[in-house]
C-alpha positions as CSV (number, residue, x, y, z in Angstrom):
1,X,77.3,105.4,124.2
2,X,76.3,108.2,126.6
3,X,79.1,110.4,125.4
4,X,78.2,109.7,121.7
5,X,74.7,111.1,122.4
6,X,75.8,113.9,124.8
7,X,78.0,115.6,122.2
8,X,75.4,116.1,119.4
9,X,72.6,116.8,121.9
10,X,74.6,119.6,123.6
11,X,75.5,121.1,120.1
12,X,71.8,121.0,119.1
13,X,70.7,122.7,122.3
14,X,73.4,125.4,121.9
15,X,72.6,126.0,118.2
16,X,68.9,126.4,119.0
17,X,69.4,128.8,121.9
18,X,71.9,130.9,119.9
19,X,69.8,130.9,116.8
20,X,66.7,132.1,118.6
21,X,68.2,134.6,121.0
22,X,70.6,136.1,118.6
23,X,67.9,137.3,116.2
24,X,64.8,137.4,118.4
25,X,64.9,141.2,118.6
26,X,65.3,141.4,114.8
27,X,62.2,139.3,114.1
28,X,60.1,141.1,116.7
29,X,61.2,144.5,115.1
30,X,60.2,143.1,111.7
31,X,56.8,142.0,112.7
32,X,56.1,145.3,114.6
33,X,57.5,147.3,111.7
34,X,55.1,145.6,109.3
35,X,52.1,146.6,111.3
36,X,51.6,143.9,114.0
37,X,50.4,145.0,117.4
38,X,52.2,143.5,120.4
39,X,49.9,140.5,120.7
40,X,50.1,139.7,117.0
41,X,53.9,140.0,117.0
42,X,54.2,137.8,120.1
43,X,51.9,135.2,118.4
44,X,54.1,135.3,115.3
45,X,57.2,134.5,117.4
46,X,55.5,131.6,119.3
47,X,54.4,130.0,116.0
48,X,57.7,130.7,114.2
49,X,59.7,129.0,117.0
50,X,57.3,126.1,117.1
51,X,57.4,125.7,113.3
52,X,61.2,125.7,113.4
53,X,61.2,122.9,115.9
54,X,58.7,120.7,114.2
55,X,60.2,121.2,110.7
56,X,63.7,120.5,112.0
57,X,62.6,117.4,113.8
58,X,60.8,116.1,110.8
59,X,63.5,116.9,108.1
60,X,66.4,115.6,110.1
61,X,64.7,112.4,111.1
62,X,63.2,111.7,107.7
63,X,66.6,112.0,105.9
64,X,69.0,111.2,108.8
65,X,71.0,114.4,107.9
66,X,71.7,117.5,109.9
67,X,69.0,119.6,108.3
68,X,68.1,122.6,110.4
69,X,65.1,125.0,109.8
70,X,65.2,128.6,111.0
71,X,63.1,131.7,110.7
72,X,64.0,134.2,108.0
73,X,66.1,136.8,109.8
74,X,66.9,138.8,106.6
75,X,63.2,138.6,105.8
76,X,62.4,140.1,109.2
77,X,64.9,142.9,108.6
78,X,63.1,143.5,105.3
79,X,59.8,143.8,107.1
80,X,61.3,146.2,109.6
81,X,62.2,148.6,106.8
82,X,58.9,148.1,104.9
83,X,56.7,150.5,106.9
84,X,53.0,150.8,106.6
85,X,51.3,148.7,103.9
86,X,48.0,149.5,102.2
87,X,45.5,147.2,103.8
88,X,47.3,147.0,107.1
89,X,48.3,143.9,109.0
90,X,45.7,141.6,107.2
91,X,47.3,142.5,103.9
92,X,50.8,141.7,105.3
93,X,49.5,138.4,106.5
94,X,48.2,137.7,103.0
95,X,51.7,138.5,101.7
96,X,53.1,135.9,104.1
97,X,50.7,133.4,102.6
98,X,51.8,134.3,99.1
99,X,55.5,134.0,100.2
100,X,54.9,130.5,101.4
101,X,53.1,129.5,98.1
102,X,56.1,130.9,96.2
103,X,58.5,128.9,98.3
104,X,56.5,125.7,97.6
105,X,56.4,126.6,93.9
106,X,60.2,127.2,93.8
107,X,60.6,123.6,94.9
108,X,58.1,122.2,92.5
109,X,58.5,124.4,89.4
110,X,62.1,124.4,88.0
111,X,61.7,127.6,85.9
112,X,60.8,129.5,89.1
113,X,64.0,128.2,90.8
114,X,66.0,129.3,87.8
115,X,64.3,132.7,87.9
116,X,65.6,133.3,91.4
117,X,69.1,132.0,90.4
118,X,69.0,134.4,87.5
119,X,68.9,137.5,89.8
120,X,72.6,138.7,89.9
121,X,74.0,137.9,93.3
122,X,75.4,141.4,93.8
123,X,72.0,142.9,93.2
124,X,70.3,140.6,95.7
125,X,73.0,141.3,98.3
126,X,72.8,145.0,97.6
127,X,69.1,145.0,98.3
128,X,69.7,143.1,101.5
129,X,72.5,145.5,102.6
130,X,70.2,148.5,101.9
131,X,67.4,146.9,104.0
132,X,69.8,146.3,106.9
133,X,71.5,149.7,106.9
134,X,68.9,151.6,108.9
135,X,68.7,148.7,111.5
136,X,72.5,148.6,111.8
137,X,72.6,152.4,112.5
138,X,70.3,151.9,115.5
139,X,73.1,151.1,118.0
140,X,74.9,154.4,117.0
141,X,71.8,156.5,117.6
142,X,70.9,154.6,120.8
143,X,74.4,155.0,122.2
144,X,74.1,158.8,121.8
145,X,70.5,158.9,123.2
146,X,70.8,156.3,126.0
147,X,74.6,156.0,126.7
148,X,74.3,154.6,130.2
149,X,71.9,151.8,129.2
150,X,73.3,151.0,125.8
151,X,77.1,151.3,126.3
152,X,77.4,148.2,128.6
153,X,75.5,146.2,125.9
154,X,77.8,147.4,123.2
155,X,80.9,146.7,125.3
156,X,79.8,143.2,126.2
157,X,79.1,142.5,122.5
158,X,82.5,143.7,121.4
159,X,84.3,141.7,124.1
160,X,82.5,138.5,123.2
161,X,83.1,139.1,119.5
162,X,86.8,138.8,120.4
163,X,86.6,135.8,122.6
164,X,83.3,133.9,122.0
165,X,81.7,135.4,118.9
166,X,79.0,132.8,118.8
167,X,77.6,134.1,122.1
168,X,78.0,137.8,121.4
169,X,74.5,138.5,120.2
170,X,72.7,136.2,122.7
171,X,74.7,137.7,125.6
172,X,73.8,141.2,124.4
173,X,70.2,140.3,124.2
174,X,70.3,138.7,127.6
175,X,71.9,141.9,129.1
176,X,69.2,144.0,127.5
177,X,66.6,141.8,129.1
178,X,68.3,142.2,132.5
179,X,68.2,146.0,132.0
180,X,64.5,145.9,131.2
181,X,63.7,143.6,134.2
182,X,65.6,145.9,136.6
183,X,63.8,149.0,135.3
184,X,60.4,147.3,135.0
185,X,57.6,148.2,137.5
186,X,56.5,144.8,138.8
187,X,56.1,141.5,137.0
188,X,53.5,142.4,134.4
189,X,55.8,141.2,131.6
190,X,55.3,137.6,132.6
191,X,52.8,136.3,130.1
192,X,51.2,133.0,129.2
193,X,51.7,132.0,125.5
194,X,48.8,133.1,123.4
195,X,48.0,133.1,119.7
196,X,46.4,135.9,117.8
197,X,44.9,134.9,114.4
198,X,44.3,137.3,111.5
199,X,42.2,136.6,108.4
200,X,44.5,137.4,105.5
201,X,43.6,139.8,102.8
202,X,45.3,140.1,99.5
203,X,46.4,143.3,97.6
204,X,48.7,144.0,94.7
205,X,50.7,146.4,96.7
206,X,51.3,143.9,99.5
207,X,52.1,141.1,97.2
208,X,54.6,143.2,95.1
209,X,56.0,145.2,98.0
210,X,56.2,142.5,100.7
211,X,55.7,139.0,99.3
212,X,58.1,139.2,96.3
213,X,61.0,140.9,98.2
214,X,60.5,138.5,101.2
215,X,60.6,135.5,98.9
216,X,63.7,136.7,97.1
217,X,65.6,137.6,100.2
218,X,64.6,134.3,101.9
219,X,65.7,132.3,98.9
220,X,68.9,134.2,98.2
221,X,70.0,134.8,101.8
222,X,68.8,131.7,103.5
223,X,67.8,128.7,101.4
224,X,70.6,128.9,98.8
225,X,73.4,129.6,101.4
226,X,71.9,126.9,103.6
227,X,72.3,124.4,100.8
228,X,75.9,125.6,100.2
229,X,76.8,125.2,104.0
230,X,75.6,121.6,104.0
231,X,77.3,120.8,100.7
232,X,80.6,122.1,102.2
233,X,80.0,119.7,105.1
234,X,79.4,116.8,102.6
235,X,75.6,116.6,102.7
236,X,73.1,117.0,100.0
237,X,69.8,118.8,100.7
238,X,66.5,117.3,99.5
239,X,65.7,120.5,97.8
240,X,62.1,119.8,96.6
241,X,61.0,118.2,99.9
242,X,62.6,121.0,102.0
243,X,61.0,123.8,99.9
244,X,57.6,122.2,100.0
245,X,57.8,121.6,103.8
246,X,59.1,125.1,104.7
247,X,56.7,126.8,102.2
248,X,53.7,124.9,103.6
249,X,54.8,125.7,107.1
250,X,55.0,129.4,106.2
251,X,51.4,129.2,104.7
252,X,50.1,127.5,107.8
253,X,51.8,129.9,110.2
254,X,50.9,133.1,108.4
255,X,47.5,133.7,110.0
256,X,49.1,133.6,113.4
257,X,51.8,136.1,112.3
258,X,54.6,133.9,111.2
259,X,56.4,135.6,108.2
260,X,58.6,132.7,106.8
261,X,60.7,129.7,107.8
262,X,63.5,128.3,105.7
263,X,66.7,126.2,105.7
264,X,69.1,127.6,108.2
265,X,72.3,129.0,106.9
266,X,74.7,130.2,109.6
267,X,73.3,128.1,112.4
268,X,73.3,125.1,110.1
269,X,77.1,124.9,110.2
270,X,77.4,123.8,113.8
271,X,75.2,120.7,113.7
272,X,76.8,119.6,110.4
273,X,80.4,120.0,111.7
274,X,82.7,117.5,113.4
275,X,82.1,119.5,116.6
276,X,78.6,117.9,116.6
277,X,79.9,114.3,116.2
278,X,83.0,112.7,114.6
279,X,80.7,110.4,112.6
280,X,78.9,112.3,109.9
281,X,76.1,109.7,110.0
282,X,75.3,110.6,113.6
283,X,75.1,114.4,113.3
284,X,71.4,114.5,112.6
285,X,70.9,113.8,116.3
286,X,72.0,117.4,117.0
287,X,69.1,118.6,114.9
288,X,66.7,116.5,116.9
289,X,68.0,118.2,120.0
290,X,67.7,121.6,118.2
291,X,64.1,120.9,117.3
292,X,63.1,119.9,120.8
293,X,64.8,122.9,122.2
294,X,62.9,125.2,119.9
295,X,59.6,123.6,121.0
296,X,60.6,124.3,124.6
297,X,61.5,127.9,123.8
298,X,58.3,128.6,121.8
299,X,56.0,129.2,124.8
300,X,58.5,131.6,126.3
301,X,58.3,133.9,123.3
302,X,55.3,135.7,124.6
303,X,57.1,136.7,127.8
304,X,60.2,137.7,125.9
305,X,58.1,139.8,123.5
306,X,56.5,141.6,126.5
307,X,59.9,142.3,128.0
308,X,61.1,143.7,124.7
309,X,58.0,145.9,124.5
310,X,58.7,147.3,128.0
311,X,62.3,148.2,127.1
312,X,63.4,151.9,127.1
313,X,63.7,153.3,123.6
314,X,66.8,152.2,121.7
315,X,67.9,149.4,124.0
316,X,66.5,146.4,122.1
317,X,66.9,148.2,118.7
318,X,70.6,148.4,119.5
319,X,70.7,144.6,120.1
320,X,69.0,144.0,116.8
321,X,71.5,146.2,115.0
322,X,74.5,144.6,116.6
323,X,73.1,141.1,115.7
324,X,72.9,142.1,112.0
325,X,76.3,143.7,111.6
326,X,78.0,140.6,110.4
327,X,75.1,139.9,107.9
328,X,75.3,143.5,106.7
329,X,79.1,143.3,106.2
330,X,78.7,140.1,104.2
331,X,75.9,141.5,102.1
332,X,77.8,144.7,101.4
333,X,80.9,142.8,100.4
334,X,78.8,140.6,98.1
335,X,77.2,143.6,96.6
336,X,80.6,145.2,95.7
337,X,82.0,142.0,94.1
338,X,82.8,142.6,90.4
339,X,82.5,139.4,88.3
340,X,85.4,138.2,86.2
341,X,85.5,139.9,82.8
342,X,83.1,142.7,83.8
343,X,85.3,145.4,82.3
344,X,85.2,148.8,84.1
345,X,84.8,147.9,87.8
346,X,83.3,151.4,88.6
347,X,80.6,151.0,86.1
348,X,80.0,147.3,87.0
349,X,79.2,148.4,90.6
350,X,76.6,150.9,89.6
351,X,73.6,148.5,89.5
352,X,74.4,147.2,93.0
353,X,75.0,150.7,94.3
354,X,71.6,151.8,93.0
355,X,69.9,148.8,94.5
356,X,71.6,149.5,97.8
357,X,70.8,153.2,97.9
358,X,67.1,152.8,96.8
359,X,66.5,149.9,99.3
360,X,68.1,152.0,102.1
361,X,66.1,155.1,101.2
362,X,62.9,153.6,102.7
363,X,60.7,155.3,100.1
364,X,57.2,154.0,99.1
365,X,56.0,154.4,95.6
366,X,52.5,153.4,94.5
367,X,52.1,151.7,97.9
368,X,55.1,149.5,97.3
369,X,58.2,149.5,99.5
370,X,61.7,150.5,98.7
371,X,63.2,146.9,98.7
372,X,61.2,146.0,95.6
373,X,62.2,149.2,93.8
374,X,65.8,148.7,94.7
375,X,65.7,145.2,93.3
376,X,64.0,146.4,90.1
377,X,66.4,149.3,89.6
378,X,69.4,147.0,90.2
379,X,68.2,144.4,87.7
380,X,67.3,147.1,85.0
381,X,70.7,148.8,85.3
382,X,72.4,145.4,85.2
383,X,70.7,144.7,81.9
384,X,71.3,148.1,80.5
385,X,75.0,148.4,81.5
386,X,75.8,144.7,81.0
387,X,76.8,145.1,77.3
388,X,79.0,148.0,78.1
389,X,80.8,146.2,81.0
390,X,81.0,142.8,79.3
């Protein structure tokens, strides 16, 4: 009996630790890039981690299935590339609220779900790849500017990619924190958890430039793949219930700086696998352990955020870029996929290429960020060129 509990519990703890530490730097970079000050970004991380824990505990116990909730890592990458938004951080917080409402509506209103599904997958993947490109270039720049500090992190990441890929990004993040602690002057980075609340404001530019792309990338890169991962393991996802829960959680967490929670995709595979438990009916226990671990980690987010803020330029950015390389590769591969019967492959790739380049350009037009314009350009070109390539 003890062993039957020990196996899923250990898997749940590992999946939570890996999930949080592998993308912590990405989420922090996203919140800071969207205009949050250090206290607001730290608050967002505390609340996001706690929301992940509570939602995972509730979903997995309610349905007795290995349902894991995570923060939107692609969404954070999108925020990191968004830049300044008209209305500042309050407008961004308002966009987070709208994102949560849209997620709830996706679960309740079928046409809205069909609208997301109607966006060509290569276009959505191209937008994501474009958003990720500047972040994935950070290790290259950091390696040139801070070789003595960054090279050991890159080497450790490469070695673990070969022998223990699951731990490559967490270990790189851990080594970066060690570097910061060694170079820090005193123990001022030790912080008690604190929340910073912001009254949201709403603007067209923030809704169109932040909320809509954040909703699309969260649905296309997290929720839909999360359902597919669980389906491959033999589980069905209570779609409406999950969307309402995660959307409502996003709305509630937004004033404290939380950008979005959603179904886990990559980290969902481990609790749902035989590695968690030979009996599929017992694997939900791993998610209970995952949720509890997230609740334990949540208060530590303030200290981790302070450590990251104290890091020399380029060190943490390189960790974030390394953590996103696999996601970038998958998105780029998906963007360049040519559907069956598309005709001229070179022409068929033009919409995705345009979406990729415009999203990566980082331009702002009419106060609206590049990700939205990349998505629009890709969809328009897909419609215009569709007849010719069909």
